[in-house]
C-alpha positions in Angstrom: 134.6 77.7 93.7 131.4 79.8 94.8 127.7 78.3 94.5 125.8 80.4 91.2 122.5 79.9 93.8 123.9 82.0 96.1 123.4 84.9 93.5 119.9 83.8 93.3 119.3 83.8 97.0 121.3 87.3 97.4 118.6 88.6 94.9 116.1 87.5 96.6 116.9 88.7 100.0 117.7 91.8 98.5 114.3 92.5 97.8 113.0 91.0 101.3 115.2 93.1 103.5 113.2 96.3 101.5 110.5 97.6 104.1 108.8 99.8 101.7 108.4 96.9 98.8 107.0 94.5 101.6 104.4 97.0 102.3 103.8 96.7 98.9 104.4 93.1 98.8 103.3 91.9 102.0 103.3 88.0 101.2 106.8 88.1 100.1 109.6 87.4 97.4 109.7 83.5 95.8 112.3 81.8 93.0 109.9 80.9 90.3 106.6 80.4 92.2 104.8 81.7 95.2 104.2 80.0 98.0 101.6 79.9 100.8 101.7 83.2 102.6 102.8 84.0 106.1 100.4 87.1 106.0 97.4 85.6 105.5 98.3 82.1 106.4 97.3 80.6 102.7 97.9 81.5 99.4 99.9 84.4 98.7 98.0 87.0 96.9 100.5 89.9 97.0 104.5 89.1 96.3 107.1 89.1 93.8 108.7 86.5 91.6 112.4 86.2 90.8 113.0 83.5 87.7 116.3 83.1 85.9 115.4 83.9 82.4 119.0 82.9 81.0 122.1 82.7 82.4 125.9 82.8 80.3 129.4 81.7 82.0 132.6 83.5 80.5 135.9 81.5 81.1 139.3 82.9 80.9 142.2 80.7 81.2 140.2 77.7 81.4 138.2 78.4 84.1 134.8 80.5 85.1 135.4 84.3 85.5 132.1 85.9 85.0 128.9 84.8 85.8 126.1 86.7 83.5 122.5 86.0 84.7 119.3 87.7 83.0 116.3 87.4 85.5 113.0 88.6 85.3 111.7 90.1 88.4 107.8 90.9 89.2 105.5 92.2 91.7 102.3 90.4 91.3 99.0 91.5 92.8 95.4 89.4 93.1 93.1 92.3 91.4 90.8 91.4 94.0 93.5 93.0 96.6 92.9 96.9 97.6 94.8 99.2 95.3 96.0 96.3 93.4 97.1 98.5 89.9 98.6 101.5 91.8 100.5 99.0 94.6 101.8 97.4 91.0 102.9 99.9 89.8 104.7 101.3 93.0 106.0 97.8 93.3 107.2 97.8 90.2 109.0 101.3 90.9 110.3 99.9 94.0 112.0 96.6 92.4 113.6 99.2 90.0 115.6 101.6 92.7 116.5 98.7 94.7 118.1 97.1 91.7 119.1 99.4 88.9 122.7 99.7 89.4 122.9 98.9 92.9 125.5 96.3 94.4 124.5 93.0 95.0 126.9 91.5 97.8 127.5 87.8 97.5 130.3 85.5 99.1 133.2 84.5 97.0 132.1 86.7 94.1 133.0 90.4 93.2 130.4 92.4 91.9 130.1 93.8 88.0 126.7 94.9 87.6 122.7 95.2 88.3 121.1 96.9 85.5 117.4 96.6 83.9 117.4 95.8 80.5 113.8 95.6 80.0 110.5 96.6 81.4 108.1 94.1 81.2 104.9 94.8 79.7 102.8 95.8 82.6 99.7 93.7 82.2 96.8 91.9 83.4 97.3 88.0 83.6 94.2 85.5 83.8 95.1 83.2 86.2 95.8 79.7 85.0 93.5 77.3 87.6 90.6 80.0 87.9 90.0 82.3 84.5 87.4 84.8 86.5 90.6 85.6 88.3 93.2 88.4 87.3 96.6 89.1 88.4 98.3 92.5 87.6 102.1 92.1 86.7 104.6 94.7 87.0 108.8 94.7 86.4 111.2 94.2 84.4 114.2 91.9 83.2 117.5 92.6 85.0 121.1 91.8 84.1 123.2 90.8 87.2 127.1 90.2 86.9 129.3 88.8 89.0 133.2 87.9 88.8 135.1 84.9 90.3 
């Protein structure tokens, strides 16, 4: 049986492989939370977060046949970085171009669909650790379905 986390990893790898998105978010693409920036050597300030929101397995004849996952995929840029608002908008558009109706190849699975179900509201978020820091967030909820 294939490992479901391979779908998560393939989604992250697809985003990381795009040179245009990496120019806008050079600190990388992360599952759930950002790590240290490879670019600045410190904390990440321009990155993409991929989070599994919900997942449903569809069984057929007593075995799992379809994995149906909803991900939140968002670019996040620190407000003090140059061009944060414009780059956040461009990064959100690039994420959509990379994922909307585009195949996601995962060993052991057959791709069915990748599409945006809803955009996440473009917003500015106050940092949890420091209320003087703001983050620009842009992206959407993407449905990814694979059959086994």
